[in-house]
C-alpha positions in Angstrom: 173.5 -21.2 -42.9 176.8 -22.3 -44.3 177.7 -21.1 -47.8 179.3 -24.4 -48.7 177.4 -25.9 -51.5 177.8 -29.4 -49.9 176.1 -28.1 -46.7 173.4 -26.3 -48.7 172.6 -29.5 -50.6 172.3 -31.5 -47.4 169.9 -28.8 -45.9 167.8 -29.2 -49.1 167.2 -32.9 -48.5 167.0 -33.0 -44.7 164.8 -35.7 -43.3 161.0 -35.1 -43.6 161.4 -31.9 -45.7 161.2 -31.4 -49.4 161.3 -28.7 -52.1 158.4 -26.6 -53.2 158.5 -26.0 -57.0 156.9 -22.6 -57.3 158.7 -21.8 -60.6 155.8 -21.8 -63.0 156.5 -19.6 -65.9 154.1 -16.8 -66.6 152.4 -18.9 -69.2 152.1 -22.0 -67.1 150.6 -20.2 -64.1 148.1 -18.6 -66.5 146.8 -22.1 -67.1 146.6 -22.7 -63.3 144.8 -19.4 -62.8 142.4 -20.1 -65.7 141.3 -23.2 -63.9 140.1 -21.1 -61.0 138.8 -18.2 -63.1 141.5 -15.8 -61.9 143.2 -13.2 -64.1 146.9 -13.8 -64.6 148.3 -10.4 -63.3 151.5 -9.8 -61.5 149.6 -8.8 -58.4 147.6 -12.1 -58.4 150.9 -14.0 -58.9 152.5 -12.2 -56.0 149.4 -12.7 -53.8 149.3 -16.5 -54.6 153.0 -17.0 -53.8 152.9 -14.9 -50.7 150.1 -17.2 -49.4 152.3 -20.2 -49.9 155.4 -18.6 -48.5 153.6 -17.3 -45.4 152.1 -20.8 -44.6 154.2 -21.1 -41.6 153.2 -24.7 -40.6 154.2 -26.0 -44.1 157.3 -23.7 -44.5 158.8 -24.3 -41.1 158.3 -28.0 -40.9 157.9 -29.5 -44.4 159.7 -27.2 -46.9 163.5 -27.2 -47.2 163.7 -25.1 -50.3 161.6 -23.1 -52.8 162.3 -23.0 -56.6 161.1 -19.6 -57.9 160.6 -18.1 -61.4 162.8 -15.1 -62.0 160.0 -12.6 -61.4 159.3 -14.2 -58.0 162.9 -14.1 -56.9 162.8 -10.3 -57.0 159.2 -9.8 -55.7 158.2 -8.6 -52.3 155.4 -9.5 -50.0 152.6 -6.9 -49.5 154.3 -5.5 -46.4 157.6 -5.0 -48.4 159.4 -8.0 -47.2 161.4 -9.7 -50.0 160.2 -13.2 -50.8 163.8 -14.4 -50.4 163.7 -13.1 -46.7 160.3 -14.8 -46.1 161.7 -18.1 -47.4 165.0 -17.8 -45.3 163.1 -16.9 -42.2 161.3 -20.2 -42.4 164.6 -22.0 -42.5 164.3 -22.9 -46.3 166.7 -22.2 -49.1 165.7 -19.8 -51.9 166.2 -21.2 -55.4 165.7 -20.2 -59.0 164.7 -21.9 -62.3 167.4 -20.9 -64.8 166.7 -22.8 -68.0 164.9 -21.3 -71.0 162.7 -24.2 -71.8 162.8 -27.2 -74.1 163.1 -26.6 -77.9 163.1 -28.9 -80.9 166.4 -30.7 -81.2 167.6 -30.4 -84.9 168.0 -33.8 -86.6 165.9 -35.6 -84.0 162.2 -35.7 -84.8 160.0 -35.7 -81.7 162.8 -34.8 -79.3 163.8 -31.6 -77.5 166.8 -30.1 -75.9 166.7 -27.5 -73.1 168.3 -24.2 -73.9 169.7 -21.4 -71.7 173.4 -21.9 -71.4 174.3 -18.6 -73.2 174.7 -15.9 -70.6 174.1 -18.3 -67.7 177.3 -17.4 -65.9 176.3 -13.7 -65.6 172.7 -14.6 -64.7 173.9 -16.9 -61.9 175.9 -14.1 -60.4 172.8 -11.9 -60.4 170.7 -14.6 -58.8 173.4 -15.2 -56.2 173.4 -11.6 -55.3 169.6 -11.6 -55.0 169.8 -14.5 -52.5 169.4 -17.7 -54.6 171.5 -20.6 -53.3 170.4 -23.3 -55.6 169.1 -23.5 -59.2 167.1 -25.8 -61.4 167.4 -27.0 -65.0 164.9 -29.4 -66.5 165.6 -31.7 -69.4 162.6 -33.2 -71.0 163.0 -36.7 -72.4 160.5 -38.1 -74.8 159.5 -41.8 -74.5 157.8 -44.2 -76.8 158.7 -47.5 -78.4 161.6 -45.9 -80.3 162.4 -42.6 -78.5 164.5 -41.3 -76.9 167.5 -41.7 -79.2 171.0 -41.8 -77.8 171.7 -38.5 -79.4 168.7 -36.9 -77.7 169.7 -38.2 -74.3 173.4 -37.2 -74.8 172.4 -33.6 -75.8 170.3 -33.1 -72.7 172.8 -34.8 -70.4 175.6 -32.6 -71.7 173.5 -29.4 -71.2 172.6 -30.5 -67.7 176.3 -31.1 -66.8 177.4 -27.7 -68.3 174.7 -26.0 -66.3 175.6 -27.8 -63.1 179.3 -26.9 -63.4 178.4 -23.2 -63.9 176.2 -23.3 -60.8 178.9 -24.7 -58.6 181.4 -22.2 -59.9 178.9 -19.4 -58.7 178.4 -21.0 -55.3 175.0 -22.3 -56.2 173.7 -25.9 -55.8 172.4 -27.4 -59.1 169.3 -29.4 -59.1 169.8 -31.8 -62.0 166.4 -32.7 -63.5 166.2 -35.2 -66.3 162.5 -36.0 -66.7 161.3 -39.0 -68.7 157.7 -38.0 -69.4 154.8 -40.1 -68.2 151.9 -38.0 -69.7 153.0 -36.7 -73.1 151.6 -38.4 -76.1 151.4 -41.3 -76.7 151.9 -41.9 -73.0 151.0 -45.7 -73.2 154.5 -47.0 -72.4 154.8 -49.7 -69.8 156.7 -49.4 -66.5 159.4 -51.7 -68.0 159.9 -49.3 -70.8 160.2 -46.4 -68.4 162.7 -48.5 -66.4 164.8 -49.0 -69.5 164.8 -45.3 -70.6 165.3 -43.9 -67.1 168.3 -46.2 -66.8 169.8 -45.0 -70.0 169.2 -41.4 -69.0 170.8 -41.5 -65.5 173.8 -43.5 -66.8 174.4 -40.8 -69.4 173.7 -37.9 -67.1 176.2 -39.1 -64.5 178.9 -39.8 -67.1 178.5 -36.2 -68.4 178.5 -34.8 -64.8 181.8 -36.6 -64.2 183.3 -35.3 -67.5 182.4 -31.7 -66.4 183.9 -32.2 -63.0 180.7 -31.6 -61.1 181.0 -32.2 -57.4 178.3 -34.9 -56.7 178.3 -33.9 -52.9 177.1 -30.4 -53.9 174.1 -31.2 -56.1 170.6 -32.7 -55.9 169.0 -35.1 -58.4 165.4 -34.4 -59.5 164.4 -37.5 -61.6 161.1 -39.0 -62.5 159.9 -42.0 -60.7 159.7 -45.1 -62.8 156.0 -45.4 -63.7 153.9 -46.5 -66.6 152.7 -43.9 -68.9 149.5 -42.2 -67.9 147.6 -43.9 -70.7 149.1 -47.4 -70.2 146.3 -49.9 -69.5 148.4 -51.5 -66.9 149.0 -49.1 -64.0 151.3 -49.9 -61.1 151.0 -50.2 -57.4 153.2 -48.0 -55.1 155.1 -51.1 -54.2 155.9 -51.8 -57.9 156.8 -48.2 -58.6 159.1 -48.3 -55.6 160.7 -51.5 -56.7 161.5 -50.3 -60.2 162.6 -46.8 -59.1 164.8 -48.0 -56.4 166.4 -50.7 -58.7 167.3 -48.0 -61.2 168.6 -45.5 -58.7 170.8 -48.1 -56.9 172.4 -49.0 -60.2 173.0 -45.6 -61.7 173.1 -42.9 -59.0 176.4 -42.7 -57.0 176.1 -42.7 -53.2 178.0 -39.4 -53.1 174.8 -37.6 -54.2 173.2 -36.3 -50.9 169.6 -36.6 -52.0 167.1 -37.3 -54.6 164.0 -35.0 -54.8 161.5 -36.5 -57.1 159.3 -34.5 -59.5 155.6 -35.6 -59.5 155.5 -35.6 -63.3 151.7 -35.9 -63.9 151.0 -38.3 -61.1 147.9 -37.5 -59.0 148.3 -35.8 -55.7 147.8 -39.1 -53.8 149.9 -41.2 -56.2 153.0 -38.9 -55.8 152.6 -39.2 -52.0 152.0 -43.0 -51.9 154.8 -43.9 -54.3 157.3 -41.7 -52.3 156.2 -43.3 -49.1 156.6 -46.9 -50.5 160.3 -46.2 -51.2 161.1 -44.7 -47.9 159.1 -47.3 -45.9 160.6 -50.4 -47.6 164.2 -49.6 -48.5 167.4 -48.6 -46.9 169.3 -46.3 -49.3 172.4 -44.3 -49.4 170.7 -41.0 -50.3 167.7 -39.1 -48.9 164.6 -39.6 -51.0 162.2 -36.7 -50.8 159.9 -34.5 -53.0 160.2 -31.5 -55.2 156.6 -31.1 -56.2 154.8 -28.3 -57.9 151.2 -29.2 -58.8 151.2 -32.2 -56.3 151.9 -29.7 -53.4 149.8 -26.8 -54.8 146.7 -28.2 -56.5 144.5 -28.2 -53.4 145.8 -24.9 -52.2 145.1 -23.2 -55.6 141.5 -24.5 -55.5 140.9 -23.5 -51.9 142.3 -19.9 -52.6 140.3 -19.4 -55.8 142.0 -16.0 -56.4 140.1 -14.4 -53.4 141.9 -12.6 -50.5 139.2 -13.8 -48.1 140.3 -17.4 -48.9 144.0 -17.0 -48.1 143.6 -18.9 -44.8 141.9 -21.8 -46.5 144.5 -22.0 -49.2 147.3 -21.8 -46.7 145.7 -24.7 -44.7 145.3 -26.8 -47.8 148.9 -26.3 -48.7 150.1 -27.2 -45.2 148.0 -30.4 -45.1 149.5 -31.5 -48.5 153.0 -30.6 -47.4 152.6 -32.5 -44.1 151.4 -35.6 -46.0 154.5 -35.5 -48.2 156.7 -34.9 -45.2 155.4 -38.1 -43.7 156.0 -40.0 -46.9 159.6 -38.7 -47.0 160.0 -40.5 -43.7 158.1 -43.7 -44.8 155.4 -42.8 -42.2 152.4 -42.0 -44.3 149.2 -44.1 -44.8 146.0 -43.5 -46.8 143.9 -43.1 -43.7 145.7 -39.9 -42.9 144.1 -38.2 -46.0 141.0 -36.0 -46.0 139.8 -36.9 -49.4 142.2 -35.1 -51.7 143.0 -36.8 -55.1 
């Protein structure tokens, strides 16, 4: 594979493939394991991720990249094969989450800013040597009738741009992830409010990327879809989500960006697939539209596996089925009749 970041970015958003977000922190994956009664040990984390990475049907045909937590980047499969090599052998790009999480933003009640810029240059060099060729940084944007403030948006956009510039300096493709939350309290905002806030966020993010001389051809955008809050009484059809999301993207995302890999952001498994499909089936766009899902790719696999070695084949099959449904959605070829009852 070429080492040019522009070529790596193109490979990450190739038609019909998307990015597996397997970068849950130790605390987050504990919550996942608690839901299936499995102890959160390094051995169990290794076994679960090996199950995903060895799911050849999904990895070879539907997954273009894998975002890992730092622990996972340096782990090996049971037979001693580094996870990075497993991912590469499937034709996917290994990636790494590099931010240090969202923390309270001083002077801005109810808002956060993502930290992790200190020491990032040295960490990126270490990750590059370990085989990572893309990175991810998530900015969390609060939303209600008043929030976010311009100062809150600006702080997160600036951090995203600084991170992206450091990644490109290191030969690593930055995934730029500004997430307007749909499921954080009060979570009752309308789709129109999400449209307004997402517009302001993307406009500011791309202004900051420009100021930091980030090469748009060598990055991938990972935004939220424009959806109503999870507690909004008026939910939206896939067609309405597609209309609002595409309208915002066309206005604020330059065509030089090779691809947009959506986060699922609290949507159900089927909503994430249906909404992505509606965009690809109904619009001609300058960028690839694909997925960078965590829970929306893994939920059924986690339940099927249940923390038991005898269930690895079942977990792998569930992951492959979900990946194949999203692969079809990334081509605009999915329909609900193809599903086997997942929700």
